[in-house]
C-alpha positions in Angstrom: 9.5 20.2 -96.3 11.8 17.6 -94.9 12.0 14.3 -96.7 12.4 10.9 -95.0 13.9 7.9 -96.5 11.9 4.7 -96.6 13.1 2.3 -93.9 14.3 4.8 -91.4 12.7 5.2 -87.9 12.3 8.1 -85.6 14.5 8.3 -82.5 12.8 7.1 -79.2 11.5 9.7 -76.8 13.7 11.2 -74.1 11.6 9.7 -71.3 11.7 6.2 -72.6 15.4 6.4 -73.1 16.0 6.9 -69.3 17.3 3.9 -67.4 15.0 2.3 -64.9 15.9 2.7 -61.2 16.6 -0.4 -59.0 14.9 -1.1 -55.6 18.1 -0.1 -53.8 18.2 3.2 -55.6 14.6 4.0 -54.8 15.2 3.1 -51.2 18.3 5.3 -51.1 16.4 8.2 -52.6 13.3 8.0 -50.3 14.9 6.6 -47.2 14.2 9.7 -45.1 10.5 9.7 -46.1 10.2 6.0 -45.3 12.1 6.4 -42.0 9.7 9.2 -40.9 6.7 7.2 -41.8 7.9 4.2 -39.8 8.7 6.4 -36.9 5.2 7.9 -36.9 3.7 4.4 -37.1 5.8 3.2 -34.1 4.7 6.2 -32.1 1.1 5.6 -32.9 1.4 1.9 -31.8 3.1 2.9 -28.5 0.4 5.4 -27.7 -2.4 2.9 -28.4 -0.8 0.4 -26.0 0.1 2.9 -23.2 -3.1 4.9 -23.4 -5.5 3.8 -20.6 -8.8 2.4 -21.6 -11.9 4.5 -21.0 -13.7 3.0 -18.0 -15.8 4.0 -15.0 -14.2 5.9 -12.3 -15.2 6.0 -8.6 -14.4 8.2 -5.6 -12.4 6.8 -2.8 -11.3 8.4 0.5 -7.7 9.4 0.7 -5.7 11.2 3.4 -6.1 15.0 3.0 -2.8 15.6 4.8 0.0 13.6 6.5 -1.8 11.8 9.3 0.3 10.4 12.2 -0.4 7.0 13.7 -3.2 7.1 16.3 -5.1 9.9 14.5 -8.8 9.8 15.4 -10.3 10.0 11.8 -12.8 12.6 10.9 -14.2 14.2 7.8 -11.6 17.0 8.0 -8.8 14.5 7.6 -10.0 12.8 4.5 -11.0 13.9 0.9 -12.5 12.2 -2.1 -10.3 11.2 -5.0 -11.4 9.7 -8.4 -9.7 6.5 -9.5 -10.4 3.9 -12.2 -12.6 1.1 -10.9 -10.2 -1.6 -12.1 -7.5 0.0 -9.8 -9.7 0.0 -6.7 -8.7 -2.6 -4.2 -11.4 -4.5 -2.3 -12.4 -3.0 1.0 -11.4 0.6 0.2 -13.6 3.2 1.8 -15.7 4.6 -1.0 -17.9 7.6 -0.4 -18.5 6.9 3.3 -16.4 7.6 6.4 -14.8 4.9 8.5 -16.9 4.0 11.6 -16.9 6.7 14.4 -14.0 6.3 16.7 -11.6 4.8 14.1 -8.0 5.5 14.8 -5.1 5.0 12.4 -2.8 2.0 13.3 0.0 3.3 11.0 1.0 6.8 9.7 -0.6 7.7 6.3 0.8 10.2 3.9 -1.3 12.7 2.1 -3.1 11.3 -1.0 -2.9 7.7 0.2 -6.2 5.7 0.1 -7.4 4.7 3.6 -8.2 1.0 4.0 -9.9 -0.8 6.9 -6.6 -2.6 7.6 -5.1 0.8 8.5 -7.5 1.5 11.4 -7.8 0.0 14.9 -10.8 -2.3 14.6 -11.9 -5.5 12.8 -9.9 -4.4 9.7 -6.6 -4.9 11.6 -7.4 -8.6 11.7 -7.4 -9.0 7.9 -5.3 -11.9 6.8 -5.2 -13.6 10.2 -6.7 -17.0 10.9 -10.5 -17.1 11.3 -11.6 -16.5 14.8 -8.6 -14.2 15.6 -9.2 -11.3 18.0 -7.4 -8.0 18.7 -6.3 -7.9 22.3 -4.9 -4.8 24.0 -2.0 -5.5 26.3 -0.4 -3.2 28.9 3.3 -4.0 29.1 4.9 -3.6 32.5 8.0 -2.1 31.0 7.2 1.0 28.9 10.7 1.1 27.5 10.2 -2.3 25.9 6.9 -1.1 24.4 8.7 1.8 22.8 11.0 -0.6 20.9 8.4 -2.8 19.2 6.4 -1.9 16.1 3.3 -3.1 14.3 4.0 -6.1 12.2 6.5 -7.7 14.5 5.9 -11.2 16.0 6.3 -11.6 19.8 5.9 -14.2 22.5 3.7 -12.8 25.4 5.1 -13.7 28.8 3.4 -13.4 32.2 5.4 -13.2 35.4 3.6 -13.8 38.7 5.0 -13.4 42.2 7.4 -10.9 43.6 10.4 -13.1 44.5 9.9 -12.5 48.3 6.6 -13.7 49.7 5.8 -15.5 46.6 8.0 -17.3 44.2 8.5 -15.8 40.7 6.8 -17.8 38.0 7.0 -17.0 34.3 5.2 -18.6 31.5 4.4 -18.0 27.9 0.7 -17.1 27.3 0.9 -16.9 23.5 3.7 -17.6 21.0 4.4 -15.8 17.7 1.4 -13.4 17.8 1.6 -10.3 15.6 1.6 -6.8 17.0 -1.2 -4.9 15.3 -0.6 -1.5 16.9 1.6 0.1 19.5 1.0 3.3 21.5 4.7 4.1 21.3 4.2 5.2 17.7 1.7 7.9 18.6 3.3 11.3 18.0 1.2 13.3 20.5 -0.3 12.3 23.8 -3.8 13.6 23.0 -4.0 11.1 20.1 -3.2 8.1 22.2 -6.2 5.6 22.2 -8.1 5.1 25.4 -6.3 8.1 26.9 -3.0 6.2 27.1 0.1 8.3 27.3 3.5 7.8 28.8 3.3 11.2 30.6 0.2 10.0 32.6 1.9 6.7 33.6 -0.5 4.7 31.4 1.9 4.0 28.5 3.2 0.6 27.3 0.0 -0.2 25.4 0.1 -2.5 22.4 -2.6 -4.5 20.5 -1.8 -8.0 19.4 -3.8 -10.4 17.2 -4.4 -13.7 19.0 -6.5 -16.8 18.7 -9.8 -17.0 20.6 -8.4 -19.7 22.9 -5.7 -17.4 24.3 -7.6 -14.2 24.2 -9.0 -14.5 27.8 -5.6 -15.3 29.2 -4.1 -12.3 27.5 -6.8 -9.9 28.3 -6.6 -10.6 32.1 -2.8 -11.0 32.3 -2.1 -7.5 33.6 -4.3 -8.1 36.6 -2.4 -11.3 37.5 1.2 -10.1 37.1 3.8 -8.4 34.9 3.3 -8.7 31.2 6.3 -8.6 28.8 7.0 -9.5 25.2 9.9 -11.2 23.4 10.6 -10.6 19.8 10.7 -13.8 17.7 11.7 -14.6 14.1 8.9 -15.2 11.6 
């Protein structure tokens, strides 16, 4: 049996004799674990920000195929597409077809929502001054009509007389009116509104937005002389 002398103490345990690690040493040892945890946290935060909120969805009418300008819209040309209500612009056709006889004023690609501003009718006047009207004009020079496009501003000029029996007289009927639609953009003659086509000698048709004061002068201009337009800067 071993004997111990009085006054002697036992050696400390092995665990208590180990030196304590500093914060830098702990960080160095577990740096990969900490980095992975931070990466997962950042990813979770990104997903929470980018993920769309759950909200009501509604059906809107979109083009079922590429539709050329002048297309007479029918149910076969359109299909329903579900979108978030917050992304739905005001005035979009939702669940019901445009009025019968509506024609596209611009080409529309497949999958694009159809708005009233895209069809010939009251929707084309959106954004214009109150009281504006859409006036069809038959230009005397069909080549000029083929050069202009919807959205351009023009001065409408009426020329009366023939230069022989009667003196030529030109005057501006309306200044800076926007072109809302032009028959030159129609890709096929059977899609031209009101039966207008260059082949039939009835081309040169455009539609402009004008004030009520000049609408009567513009609508009867073709019966009084030659109608032409001049492009102007906005």
